[in-house]
N, C-alpha and C positions, 0 to 999 in steps of 0.2 A: 151469732158471735157476740162476745162481750165488747161493749164500747161505752164511752162516756157520753151521757146525755146532759144537756143544759136545762135545768128546771128553774122556773121563775126568772127568766132573763131580765137583766137590769142590775141595779146596784146591790141587790141581795141575792144574786144568782147562786144556784147550787149545782155542783157537778156530781152526778151519781152514775154508778155502773148499771147499765141495762143491756138488754138483748136487741140487736137489730139484724136484718138480713146480711149475710155475707155477700160482698160485692163480687162482680164477675168482670174479668179483664176484657176490654174491647179489643178490636183487631190490632191497634197500635200500642196496647198497654201491657203491663205486667201486673200480676197480683202478688203482693208481698205479705208473707207471714211476719208480722211486726215484732221486732225484738225491743226496739226503743223508739220513742217519739220525742221530738224536741218541743219545748215551750217557746212561744213568742208573745210579745205584748199584743199583737193582733188577736191572739186567742182570748185575752182578757177583754179587749174591745168588743169582740164578737159575742162573748158571753153576756156583756152588758147591753147588747142590742144596738151597738154603735157601728159595727163593721160587718155587714152581711157578706157571706161568701159570694164569689162570682157566679153568674148564671150557669147552672149545670153542675156546679161543684157540690160535694156532699155537705150536709148541714153539720156533720160531726166535726169537732174541732181538730186541729193538728195539721201543720203545713210542712212537716218534714219527718221522715221515718228512716229506720234502718231495719234490715232483716233478711230473710231468705225468699227468693222467688219460688212460688209454688204453681204458677200458671203464666203462660205467655200467650199474647195475641197472635193471630194468624200471620200478621205482616212483620212481626218482630224477629230480627235476625241476629242482633248483637248480644242478646242475653238468652240464657237458658234456665230451665228449672234447676234449682239447687244453688244458683249464684248468690253470693253474699253481697248485698248492695245497700246503698242509701239513696234517698230520692226526695226531691222537692215536689210537693203536692198542693193542690189548691184547697184541700180539706180532707178529712177522713183519717187523720193520723192517730187519734186517740182511740184505737180499736185493735182487735186481734189481727185483722186483715185490712189491707189498704191497696187501692188501685193507683198506679202511677203511670203516666205516659212514659214510654221507653226513652223519649228524648230528654227527660228530666231525671234520669237514673244514672248513677255512677257506681263503680265497684267500690267496696270498702277498701281503703288504702292498706297496704301491708303495714303491720304493726299496730293498727288501730283496733281497739275492742269493738265488737259488733254493736253493742248498745251505745257506746260513746260515739260511734259513727253517725248516730241520729242528730248529733250536734253540729254536723258539718254542712249540710246542704244550704239551709236558709242563709246562714251567715256568709258563706263564700259566694253564693250567687249574688247576694246583695252587695258585698264589698267589691267584687270584681266589676259588676256592671256599673256601679256608681263611680268608683275611683278610676278604673281603666277605660270604660266606654264613655261615660258621661263627662267626667272631669279631665280625661285625656292626660292622666298623670305620666310625666316624662322622666327619663333617667336623670338623677341628680336633684330632682325637685323635693321640696319639703312638704310635710303633711301635718295637719292638726286634726286629731280624731276626738270628737266629743263623745262622752259616754265610753271612755276607754276601757272600763272594766266590764262592760256588757258583753254579751256573746258576740255581737257584731264588732264591738270595739277590740276585743281580744284577738279576733281573727284579722281585723284590719291592721293592727299594730304588727303582728307577726308577718303578714304578707309584705307590708311596706318595708319593714326592717330587713327581711330576707332579700328583697330586691334592691337594697342599698339606699333607701330613702331616709332622711332625717325625720323622725316622728316625734310629735308632741301629742300628749293625750290628757284630757281632763277627766277627773273623777272626784267624788265627794267625800273621800276619807283618805287618811294617810296610808292605810294598808292597801287600799285600792290603787293609789298612785304608785306605791312600791311594786304592786303586781304588774302595772303597766310597764314600769321600767325593767322589771325582770323579763318581760316578754319582748323587749327591744326598743321601747320608747326612750329617746334621749332625755326626756323630762316629763314626769308626771306632774300635772298642775291641779292642786286642790282648789276647785272652784269656790268652795266655801270660805277660803282664806286668802286666795290670790286672784288677781285679775289676769285672765289668760291673754288678753290683748297686750298688756305690759310685759308679761313674761315672754311671749313669742317674739315681740318686737325687739326686746333686749337680746334674746338668744340669737336672733338673725341680724343683729347690727342694724336694726330699724328697717330692714327690708320687708319683713312680714313673711308669712308662709305662702306657698304656691297653691295649695289645695286644702279645703276644709270639708270634712264629712260631718254633718250635723243632724241630730235627731231632736233638738230642743226647740228651735224656732223662737217665736216671741221676740223678746228684747235681745236675744242672741244674734238676730239677723244683722242689725247695724254694727254690733260689736265684731261680728265676723268680718264685715266689710273693712273695719278698721285694722283687723289682724292680718288681712290678706296683702300680699305683695301686688305690685302692678301686674295687670293681666292675670290675676289670681282667679280661681274658680271655687265657688261654694255650691255644694250639693246637699240638699235637705232630703232626708228619707222619712222624717216624721216631724211633728210639731207639738211635742209633749209640753212645751212651755207656753203654748198658745197659738191659735190659728191666725190671729191678727196682731199687728204691731204698727207703731208709728216709726217710720224709717226714713233716714236722710239718704235718698237714692242718688243724691249728687255725688256721693262717694263712688258709686258705680261708674259714673261718667268720668270723673277725674282720674280714676285708677284703671279704667277699662276692664272692669270685672265682669265675670259671668256668674249668674245665679240660676241654679236649676233645682228642680224638685222631681223626684221619681218614685214610682211604686213598682212592685214586682209581681204581686199575686195575680193581678188581672191580665198579665201579658199573654200573648199567644204561645202555643207550644213551640212554634218555630222560633220565636224570640228567645224563649228559655233554652231551647236546644242549642242555639248559637252560644249562649253563655256557658252551658254545660260543656260544650266542646272546648271552649277556652280554658275552663277549669281543668279538664282532663289533660290538656296540653301543658299548662303553665303552673297549676297549683297542686294538683294531685302528686306529681313527682316530689316536690319538697315535703309534702306531708308524709309520703312513703319513706322518705329519707330521714324523717324525724326533725326537720328544721321548722316545720309548722305543726303544731299539735292542737287537738281539740281541748279547750279549757272547760272542764266540767265542774260546776259548782256542787250540785247534789243530784242524786237519782232517786226518784220516788216511785213506789209501786203504782200501777194504774189506778187502783182504788183510792189512792191518796192525792188525786189530781187537784182537789180543792186546796190542800196544804201546799202543793207545788205552786199554784196560782198565788196564794197568799205570800209566799216567799218572793215571787217575782214582783208583786205589787209593792212590797216593802223596800224594794231596791237594795236588798241586803246581799245579793249574790255577786260573785265574780265569775264570769263565764256563763256557760249554758246550764239550764235546769232541764232535766230529762225525766220522762216516764219510762218505766221498765215493765214489759209485759211477760 
């Protein structure tokens, strides 16, 4: 089968189409004929040799796919051949066929294009487990989403707005801030021109926000502490601004803050299945009703994976970048 191979891993990596063996579904798996594959920054990090896949995962890039099931394992009962699905996978998505654990598979919601559905799994698994499970977001609380125009950001804004939360979102351009507000953010904050701490404090009458979802890290950590309300919760899902920082942790003590950092890819199938079940219960219905939509920036043919990576690296996109097979 055709798949993307990474040649010359590192800063000058090249993505080329090659032939690899077609995978076979294990007893608890399904085999998906891939229609679309979602891009994630982890794919770039892996291509640069900085983020190896978990033990036992395919070396092929790609952590989310959509398509049609063509094979089911012997213990799988909830899916059958011919089902249109999307799935979170530990790797193998940039290929014609991809194996997924059945516990990480969801049906394509009504009204969502099959290729576009490839942009749903990674963002919604990430948003749900971080905001709902880790940060324990409660009704009526406010949220600050950094990287609001990213795939994760656009999903987080919609989910929180749909559930009645006041949402603030940072982005690096006026059009991106406008996109955040169109998706439901009460205020898009241009971090190149505005101080998100000052904006959120003013908007909340100096209280601060209850929860922050951050992918920047670095000097944002202390600034996030300053933007949080008492007993606020900060969750980091990446540290694009740096893995180290000088931070006044006295703010955590004085405000009784919680600071967490999580990853998704290396979790057990059982952990991911629990998140999948929550999504099926609480997120897939509003998607099917059209209240939450996949935000797709561009769709590239599989052979143009290198150009797709370049667009993501430039941070020019709003929403998800996908590959079409």
